[in-house]
C-alpha positions as CSV (number, residue, x, y, z in Angstrom):
1,X,86.7,135.6,111.9
2,X,84.2,133.9,114.7
3,X,81.3,131.5,113.7
4,X,78.2,129.8,116.1
5,X,77.4,126.4,115.1
6,X,74.0,128.0,113.2
7,X,76.5,129.5,110.8
8,X,78.4,126.7,110.6
9,X,75.1,124.5,110.2
10,X,73.9,126.8,107.4
11,X,77.9,126.4,106.2
12,X,77.8,123.0,106.2
13,X,74.2,122.8,104.3
14,X,75.4,124.6,101.4
15,X,78.6,122.5,101.2
16,X,77.0,119.3,101.6
17,X,75.0,120.1,98.5
18,X,78.1,121.0,96.8
19,X,79.3,117.9,97.3
20,X,76.7,116.0,96.2
21,X,77.2,117.7,92.9
22,X,80.8,117.0,92.8
23,X,79.9,113.2,93.6
24,X,77.6,112.8,90.8
25,X,80.0,113.9,88.7
26,X,82.8,111.5,90.0
27,X,79.7,108.6,89.9
28,X,79.6,109.6,86.1
29,X,82.7,109.7,85.2
30,X,83.4,106.6,87.1
31,X,81.7,104.9,84.2
32,X,83.8,106.5,81.6
33,X,87.1,105.6,82.7
34,X,89.4,103.4,81.6
35,X,93.0,103.1,82.6
36,X,95.1,104.8,80.3
37,X,93.5,107.7,81.4
38,X,95.8,107.5,84.7
39,X,98.7,109.5,85.5
40,X,101.3,109.8,87.9
41,X,102.1,112.1,90.4
42,X,104.9,109.7,92.5
43,X,105.3,106.1,93.3
44,X,102.2,104.5,93.8
45,X,100.5,108.1,93.5
46,X,98.1,108.1,91.4
47,X,96.0,111.2,89.8
48,X,93.7,111.4,86.9
49,X,92.2,114.3,85.0
50,X,88.3,113.8,87.2
51,X,90.0,114.4,90.5
52,X,91.7,118.0,89.2
53,X,88.2,118.8,87.4
54,X,86.3,118.0,90.6
55,X,89.0,119.8,92.3
56,X,88.0,123.3,90.4
57,X,84.3,122.3,90.9
58,X,84.5,122.8,94.8
59,X,86.8,125.0,94.8
60,X,84.9,127.5,92.1
61,X,81.7,127.1,94.4
62,X,83.6,127.0,98.1
63,X,84.8,130.1,96.8
64,X,81.7,131.7,96.6
65,X,80.1,130.6,99.7
66,X,82.9,132.1,101.6
67,X,85.3,134.7,99.7
68,X,87.6,135.6,102.6
69,X,89.0,131.6,103.1
70,X,91.9,130.6,102.0
71,X,92.5,126.8,100.6
72,X,94.9,123.8,101.4
73,X,93.9,121.3,98.3
74,X,95.2,118.3,97.7
75,X,95.9,119.2,93.4
76,X,97.0,122.2,94.3
77,X,94.3,124.6,93.4
78,X,93.7,127.8,95.3
79,X,96.6,129.6,97.9
80,X,96.2,129.6,101.8
81,X,95.3,132.5,103.6
82,X,97.9,134.0,106.1
83,X,94.4,134.8,108.6
84,X,94.5,130.6,109.4
85,X,91.1,130.4,107.8
86,X,90.9,128.1,105.1
87,X,88.9,125.4,103.2
88,X,90.9,122.0,103.1
89,X,89.7,119.3,99.9
90,X,90.4,116.4,98.5
91,X,88.1,116.0,95.4
92,X,88.8,112.7,95.1
93,X,89.6,110.1,98.2
94,X,89.9,106.5,97.0
95,X,91.4,107.3,93.5
96,X,92.9,104.1,93.4
97,X,89.5,102.8,94.2
98,X,87.9,104.8,91.7
99,X,90.1,104.0,89.3
100,X,89.6,99.7,89.6
101,X,86.3,100.0,89.6
102,X,86.1,99.4,93.4
103,X,82.8,101.6,95.0
104,X,84.9,103.2,97.8
105,X,85.9,106.7,97.7
106,X,84.5,110.4,98.4
107,X,84.7,114.0,98.2
108,X,85.7,115.1,101.7
109,X,86.2,119.1,102.2
110,X,87.0,120.8,106.3
111,X,86.5,124.4,106.9
112,X,89.9,124.3,109.1
113,X,90.6,127.6,111.9
114,X,93.9,127.6,112.9
115,X,94.7,123.8,112.3
116,X,91.4,123.3,114.1
117,X,88.8,121.8,112.0
118,X,85.5,123.4,112.4
119,X,83.2,121.8,109.6
120,X,83.9,118.7,107.6
121,X,81.8,117.3,105.3
122,X,82.5,113.9,103.0
123,X,80.4,112.2,100.9
124,X,80.3,108.7,99.3
125,X,78.4,108.7,96.1
126,X,78.7,105.6,95.3
127,X,76.7,104.7,98.6
128,X,74.9,108.4,98.4
129,X,75.7,108.7,102.4
130,X,76.7,112.5,103.2
131,X,78.6,112.6,106.7
132,X,78.8,116.2,108.0
133,X,79.4,117.9,111.3
134,X,80.0,121.1,112.7
135,X,82.6,121.9,116.0
136,X,79.6,121.8,118.8
137,X,77.4,119.8,117.0
138,X,76.5,116.1,116.2
139,X,78.0,114.4,113.7
140,X,75.4,112.9,110.5
141,X,75.2,110.0,108.0
142,X,71.8,111.6,106.0
143,X,70.6,113.9,108.8
144,X,70.5,110.3,110.8
145,X,72.4,111.2,114.2
146,X,75.7,108.7,114.4
147,X,78.0,107.8,117.3
148,X,81.5,105.8,118.1
149,X,81.1,102.6,119.1
150,X,80.4,101.5,122.9
151,X,83.4,101.2,124.4
152,X,85.0,97.4,124.4
153,X,88.0,95.2,125.3
154,X,91.0,94.9,122.4
155,X,90.0,91.5,121.9
156,X,86.6,92.6,120.7
157,X,88.2,95.6,118.8
158,X,87.4,95.8,115.0
159,X,89.7,98.7,113.5
160,X,90.7,99.8,109.6
161,X,94.2,101.0,109.0
162,X,95.9,102.4,105.8
163,X,99.3,102.0,104.3
164,X,101.4,105.6,103.4
165,X,102.5,105.8,99.2
166,X,106.6,105.8,100.5
167,X,105.0,102.7,102.2
168,X,108.5,100.8,102.6
169,X,109.9,104.1,104.9
170,X,107.5,102.5,107.2
171,X,106.9,98.9,106.0
172,X,108.3,97.4,109.3
173,X,106.8,99.5,112.1
174,X,103.3,98.8,109.8
175,X,104.1,94.7,110.1
176,X,104.7,94.3,113.4
177,X,101.6,96.7,114.0
178,X,99.3,94.6,111.8
179,X,101.0,91.9,113.0
180,X,99.9,92.3,116.6
181,X,96.6,94.2,115.9
182,X,95.7,90.8,113.9
183,X,96.5,87.9,117.0
184,X,94.8,90.0,119.6
185,X,91.5,91.9,118.1
186,X,88.5,90.9,116.4
187,X,90.2,92.2,112.8
188,X,91.7,95.1,110.7
189,X,90.9,95.3,107.0
190,X,92.2,98.1,104.2
191,X,89.3,100.2,102.8
192,X,91.4,102.5,100.4
193,X,90.1,106.3,101.2
194,X,91.3,107.5,105.1
195,X,88.4,109.9,105.2
196,X,86.2,107.0,104.7
197,X,87.4,104.9,106.9
198,X,87.0,107.9,109.6
199,X,83.3,108.1,108.9
200,X,82.7,104.7,109.5
201,X,84.1,105.1,112.9
202,X,82.2,107.9,113.3
203,X,79.2,105.7,112.5
204,X,80.5,102.8,114.6
205,X,80.7,100.2,111.7
206,X,84.8,100.3,112.9
207,X,86.0,100.8,116.2
208,X,88.9,102.3,115.3
209,X,91.6,103.7,112.8
210,X,95.2,104.2,112.6
211,X,97.5,105.7,109.8
212,X,101.1,107.4,109.4
213,X,101.5,109.7,106.1
214,X,98.9,111.4,105.4
215,X,98.3,114.8,104.4
216,X,95.6,117.3,106.1
217,X,93.5,116.7,103.5
218,X,92.7,113.2,103.6
219,X,91.8,113.7,107.3
220,X,90.1,117.0,108.3
221,X,87.2,116.6,107.5
222,X,87.2,113.0,109.4
223,X,88.6,114.4,112.6
224,X,85.5,116.9,112.9
225,X,83.2,114.5,112.3
226,X,84.3,111.5,114.3
227,X,85.4,114.1,117.2
228,X,81.4,115.4,116.9
229,X,80.3,111.4,116.9
230,X,82.0,111.3,120.1
231,X,85.3,110.1,119.5
232,X,88.8,110.9,119.7
233,X,91.2,111.5,117.7
234,X,95.2,112.4,117.7
235,X,98.7,112.0,116.3
236,X,100.3,109.0,117.7
237,X,102.5,110.6,120.6
238,X,99.3,113.2,121.8
239,X,101.2,115.9,120.5
240,X,97.6,117.2,119.4
241,X,98.7,117.9,115.8
242,X,96.6,114.8,113.7
243,X,95.6,117.0,110.9
244,X,99.1,118.7,109.8
245,X,101.2,116.3,111.5
246,X,101.4,113.1,109.1
247,X,99.7,110.1,111.5
248,X,96.7,110.0,113.5
249,X,94.7,107.6,115.5
250,X,90.8,108.0,115.3
251,X,88.4,105.8,117.9
252,X,86.1,105.5,120.6
253,X,87.5,106.5,123.6
254,X,88.6,103.4,124.9
255,X,89.6,101.3,121.7
256,X,92.0,104.9,121.2
257,X,94.0,104.1,124.3
258,X,94.0,100.4,123.4
259,X,95.2,101.1,119.4
260,X,97.7,104.1,121.1
261,X,99.5,101.8,123.3
262,X,100.1,99.2,120.6
263,X,100.4,101.0,117.0
264,X,102.8,103.4,119.6
265,X,105.3,100.2,120.8
266,X,106.2,100.2,116.9
267,X,105.9,103.7,115.6
268,X,107.0,106.2,118.8
269,X,111.0,105.8,118.9
């Protein structure tokens, strides 16, 4: 199924409305949340009834606006479509932040066609920021056009990253990369939500983002948004698989090359 840019923009408006409703639910539940509601999927991989209910809300609404699409969702709601047209859904990116009352979390929804994100909507309810983009269009935050930061030398770059849940496997490479970036750039931060990290790159707040061990629902929407904001998104090896390859760099074009040279040195063997 092929979409025009206008058709995608109409879909994105519907997804934004659904995301805002889900975000309101998350914000309401955050004020009622306490730690004995936490469940553990794996080491440092947390989930709660809030994630699950939010995902059900999103999937139910998305099914109505595009019945032919399948689902790739973090909590397992729905099934992928063999046609290659799928919604990629993270109902609550930044779950650990949410559970500890840190206001840096979001909903993330992408429409992916054959692994290519053609629509991305990310909503941060605590900041009331709605990021969205469709392939062939511009990236927006609350309907204002956003763009990645201007090109800058390595020593001026402000970088954001994250650690995978199974961080022991990549600990040495992560520490070496962070160490080099710490002394060679303006600074590095770990915020706790890959989807929002990518939005901040798209908005020019950070110059670049990299991380290993991510899933498609963490980065699909952000990939569309960063690209439409004029940025580059790829994996560490330039294999063209940032969404499904479990490693990603998203940055302004000049920053991308600088980050890739350092990350590749420590992660790519």
